C-alpha positions as CSV (number, residue, x, y, z in Angstrom):
1,M,-3.5,-5.1,16.4
2,H,-6.3,-6.8,14.5
3,V,-8.0,-7.6,17.8
4,G,-7.6,-3.9,18.8
5,F,-9.3,-2.3,15.9
6,R,-12.1,-5.0,16.0
7,W,-12.6,-4.1,19.7
8,F,-12.7,-0.4,18.8
9,R,-15.3,-0.8,16.1
10,R,-17.4,-3.1,18.2
11,F,-17.4,-1.4,21.6
12,T,-16.9,2.4,21.0
13,E,-19.3,4.9,19.7
14,L,-16.8,6.3,17.3
15,G,-16.0,2.8,16.0
16,Q,-19.7,2.1,15.5
17,L,-20.1,5.4,13.7
18,E,-17.2,4.4,11.4
19,V,-19.0,1.1,10.6
20,Q,-22.3,2.8,9.8
21,S,-20.6,5.4,7.5
22,G,-18.7,2.7,5.6
23,V,-15.3,4.4,6.4
24,N,-12.5,2.0,7.1
25,L,-10.0,4.3,8.8
26,S,-9.3,2.6,12.2
27,P,-7.2,-0.4,10.8
28,G,-4.8,2.1,9.2
29,V,-4.7,4.2,12.3
30,F,-3.9,1.2,14.5
31,M,-1.2,0.2,12.0
32,I,0.4,3.7,12.1
33,L,0.3,3.8,15.9
34,T,1.7,0.2,16.3
35,S,4.4,0.9,13.7
36,A,5.4,4.1,15.5
37,L,5.6,2.4,18.9
38,M,7.6,-0.6,17.6
39,I,10.0,1.6,15.6
40,I,10.6,3.8,18.7
41,F,11.2,0.7,20.8
42,A,13.5,-0.8,18.1
43,G,15.5,2.5,18.0
44,R,16.1,2.4,21.8
45,S,17.1,-1.3,21.7
46,R,19.5,-0.5,18.8
47,S,20.9,2.8,19.9
48,A,24.1,2.2,17.9
49,M,22.1,2.5,14.7
50,G,21.8,6.3,15.0
51,T,18.9,8.3,13.7
52,S,19.9,8.0,10.0
53,G,20.3,4.2,10.3
54,L,17.0,3.9,12.0
55,I,15.3,5.9,9.3
56,G,16.8,3.8,6.5
57,A,16.1,0.5,8.3
58,F,12.4,1.0,8.5
59,G,11.8,2.8,5.2
60,L,10.9,6.2,6.8
61,P,10.9,9.1,4.3
62,N,14.5,10.4,4.2
63,R,15.0,11.4,0.6
64,G,12.1,13.8,-0.1
65,F,8.7,13.1,-1.5
66,L,9.6,13.6,-5.1
67,F,12.1,10.7,-5.1
68,S,9.2,8.3,-4.7
69,I,6.9,9.8,-7.4
70,R,8.4,8.3,-10.5
71,P,8.8,4.7,-9.3
72,A,5.2,4.8,-8.0
73,A,3.9,6.2,-11.3
74,I,5.7,3.5,-13.3
75,C,4.2,0.8,-11.1
76,L,0.7,2.2,-11.4
77,V,1.0,2.3,-15.2
78,L,2.2,-1.3,-15.3
79,L,-0.8,-2.3,-13.1
80,G,-3.2,-0.4,-15.4
81,L,-1.7,-2.1,-18.5
82,G,-2.0,-5.5,-16.8
83,G,-5.6,-4.8,-15.9
84,V,-6.4,-3.9,-19.5
85,V,-4.8,-7.1,-20.7
86,L,-6.9,-9.2,-18.2
87,W,-10.0,-7.3,-19.2
88,G,-9.3,-8.1,-22.8
89,F,-9.2,-11.8,-21.9
90,G,-12.5,-11.6,-20.0
91,F,-11.2,-11.3,-16.5
92,S,-13.0,-8.6,-14.5
93,P,-11.7,-7.0,-11.3
94,Q,-14.5,-8.8,-9.4
95,S,-13.5,-12.2,-10.7
96,S,-10.0,-11.8,-9.1
97,K,-11.7,-11.8,-5.7
98,T,-14.6,-14.2,-6.2
99,S,-13.2,-17.1,-8.2
100,W,-10.0,-19.2,-7.8
101,S,-9.2,-18.9,-11.5
102,G,-9.4,-15.1,-11.2
103,V,-7.2,-15.1,-8.1
104,I,-4.6,-17.3,-9.7
105,V,-4.5,-15.1,-12.9
106,N,-4.3,-12.0,-10.8
107,S,-1.5,-13.4,-8.7
108,V,0.5,-14.3,-11.9
109,L,-0.1,-10.7,-13.1
110,N,1.2,-9.3,-9.8
111,L,4.4,-11.4,-10.1
112,C,4.9,-10.3,-13.7
113,V,4.4,-6.6,-12.7
114,A,6.9,-7.0,-9.9
115,M,9.6,-8.4,-12.2
116,V,9.0,-5.8,-15.0
117,L,9.0,-3.1,-12.4
118,V,12.4,-4.1,-11.0
119,W,13.8,-4.3,-14.5
120,L,12.5,-0.8,-15.4
121,L,13.7,0.7,-12.1
122,R,17.3,-0.2,-12.9
123,L,17.2,2.8,-15.2
124,N,15.9,5.1,-12.5
125,S,18.9,7.4,-11.4
126,N,19.5,8.1,-7.7
127,T,20.6,11.6,-8.8
128,P,17.7,13.2,-10.6
129,S,18.4,15.7,-13.4
130,P,16.6,19.0,-13.8
131,R,14.4,17.3,-16.5
132,G,13.7,14.5,-14.1
133,R,12.7,16.9,-11.3
134,R,10.3,18.6,-13.7
135,L,8.8,15.3,-14.6
136,D,8.4,14.4,-10.9
137,K,6.7,17.7,-10.2
138,S,4.3,17.1,-13.1
139,L,3.5,13.6,-11.8
140,L,3.0,15.0,-8.3
141,T,0.5,17.5,-9.7
142,L,-1.3,14.7,-11.5
143,F,-1.6,12.7,-8.3
144,L,-3.0,15.7,-6.5
145,L,-5.5,16.3,-9.2
146,I,-6.7,12.7,-9.0
147,A,-7.0,13.0,-5.2
148,I,-9.2,16.1,-5.3
149,A,-11.2,15.1,-8.4
150,P,-14.1,13.5,-6.4
151,T,-14.4,16.6,-4.2
152,C,-14.4,18.9,-7.2
153,W,-17.1,16.8,-8.8
154,A,-19.2,17.0,-5.7
155,L,-18.8,20.8,-5.6
156,L,-19.8,21.2,-9.2
157,N,-22.8,18.8,-8.9
158,H,-24.0,20.2,-5.5
159,A,-23.5,16.8,-3.9
160,E,-22.3,16.0,-0.4
161,I,-18.6,16.8,0.0
162,A,-17.8,15.1,3.3
163,P,-18.2,11.5,2.1
164,K,-15.8,12.1,-0.8
165,L,-13.2,13.8,1.5
166,W,-13.4,11.0,4.0
167,T,-13.1,8.3,1.4
168,V,-10.1,9.8,-0.2
169,F,-8.5,10.4,3.2
170,W,-8.9,6.9,4.6
171,V,-8.0,5.2,1.3
172,L,-4.8,7.3,0.9
173,I,-3.8,7.7,4.6
174,G,-5.3,4.7,6.4
175,S,-5.2,2.0,3.7
176,G,-2.2,3.3,1.7
177,F,0.2,4.8,4.1
178,G,-1.0,3.0,7.2
179,E,-0.6,-0.5,5.8
180,E,2.6,0.2,4.0
181,L,4.2,1.8,7.1
182,F,3.5,-1.3,9.0
183,F,4.1,-4.1,6.5
184,R,6.8,-2.6,4.3
185,G,8.2,-0.2,6.9
186,Y,8.3,-1.9,10.2
187,V,7.8,-5.6,9.4
188,Q,10.0,-5.7,6.2
189,G,12.5,-3.4,7.8
190,R,12.8,-5.6,11.0
191,L,13.1,-8.8,8.9
192,N,15.8,-7.2,6.9
193,L,17.8,-6.5,10.1
194,V,17.5,-10.2,11.0
195,F,17.9,-11.9,7.6
196,H,19.8,-9.1,5.7
197,R,19.3,-8.2,2.1
198,R,21.5,-10.9,0.7
199,W,20.2,-11.0,-2.9
200,S,20.3,-8.5,-5.8
201,L,18.1,-8.3,-8.9
202,W,18.9,-5.7,-11.6
203,G,20.4,-3.4,-9.0
204,T,17.8,-3.8,-6.3
205,R,18.9,-5.5,-3.1
206,F,16.4,-7.5,-1.1
207,G,16.2,-10.5,1.2
208,P,13.8,-13.0,2.7
209,G,12.1,-10.2,4.5
210,L,10.4,-9.0,1.3
211,F,8.6,-12.3,0.8
212,L,7.8,-12.9,4.5
213,A,6.3,-9.4,4.7
214,A,4.2,-10.1,1.6
215,A,3.0,-13.4,3.1
216,L,2.0,-11.7,6.3
217,F,0.2,-9.0,4.3
218,G,-1.8,-11.7,2.6
219,A,-2.5,-13.6,5.9
220,V,-3.9,-10.5,7.5
221,H,-6.2,-9.9,4.6
222,V,-7.6,-13.4,5.0
223,L,-9.0,-12.0,8.3
224,N,-10.9,-9.2,6.6
225,S,-14.3,-10.7,7.5
226,V,-13.2,-12.1,10.9
227,D,-14.8,-10.4,13.9
228,Y,-13.9,-12.1,17.2
229,F,-16.5,-10.2,19.3
230,S,-19.4,-11.0,17.0
231,G,-18.4,-14.7,16.6
232,V,-17.8,-14.3,12.9
233,Y,-14.9,-16.5,11.6
234,H,-15.3,-16.3,7.8
235,F,-11.8,-16.4,6.2
236,Q,-11.3,-14.8,2.8
237,W,-8.7,-17.3,1.5
238,R,-9.0,-16.0,-2.1
239,H,-8.3,-12.4,-1.1
240,G,-5.3,-13.5,1.0
241,L,-3.7,-15.4,-1.9
242,S,-4.2,-12.4,-4.2
243,T,-2.7,-9.8,-1.9
244,M,0.2,-12.1,-0.8
245,T,1.7,-11.8,-4.3
246,T,1.8,-8.0,-4.3
247,L,5.6,-8.2,-4.3
248,Y,6.0,-4.9,-6.1
249,F,5.2,-3.1,-2.8
250,G,8.3,-4.7,-1.3
251,F,10.5,-4.1,-4.3
252,L,9.5,-0.4,-4.4
253,R,10.4,-0.1,-0.7
254,E,13.8,-1.7,-1.3
255,K,14.6,0.4,-4.5
256,T,13.6,3.7,-3.0
257,N,14.5,2.9,0.7
258,S,11.2,4.5,1.6
259,V,7.6,3.4,2.2
260,L,6.3,6.5,0.3
261,A,6.4,4.8,-3.2
262,P,4.5,1.7,-2.2
263,A,2.1,3.9,-0.1
264,L,1.3,5.9,-3.2
265,V,0.8,2.8,-5.3
266,H,-1.3,1.1,-2.6
267,G,-3.4,4.2,-1.9
268,F,-4.0,5.4,-5.5
269,G,-4.6,1.9,-6.7
270,N,-7.3,1.4,-4.2
271,L,-8.7,4.9,-4.9
272,G,-8.8,4.1,-8.6
273,A,-10.8,1.0,-8.0
274,R,-13.4,3.2,-6.2
275,M,-13.4,6.1,-8.6
276,S,-16.5,5.0,-10.6
277,G,-18.6,4.8,-7.4
278,M,-17.3,8.2,-6.2
279,F,-18.6,10.0,-9.3
280,A,-22.1,8.4,-9.0
């Protein structure tokens, strides 16, 4: 998969246009296509699972979009609070990628967020009340407003709209949904079928698949700067260690039985990191 999108960006006109524009959509597209093919193949090889069993096993949306809104919002708030704490102690977002001390501190923060998140989600009811549904709809509206804010700013300031739209699209769909469908959907789901979800923490069942999927997620991000066809083999070890500890993605997937919640956190977290540049 990694070789495939590198080949696409190196040897196709569309891929070279993507590189020139600064858009990073092709990795997410390759992950979505790979996940779809592997899930279909897994479904045929496990026909006894049935459609509903297949959907649940690979974290495909089966409970409605609103069910994922509140857990995702809680996680984003925790990450924001953690970021404020780190900023107060002098750790900038950039230091978490460029220095080993920043990476280690950020990793510890991620682990703490994962634990606090699981503890808080034990209170999240599987049967939402009318008040809960209203809250979820309000949170959904907030997410939509955040997504369209850069485009609205461009309209009001007579700036180019297309770059804003493309950035929001690839960050939310390619980076957010694409990566989560592959790592938390297919990979974690497949590992759960093999190793089972044998442990429980505050009402959330999980297994070795959660940690193995997180490790693979980090390992792939080590290859961010590797380009086989250009002879570039620069490994981003710090970035890999940092992303490997984003266990809250895996816990969200297990708690909601869907990749939608981690996709929202992943997408809107990345979008938030780019917001200042999008309003320039």
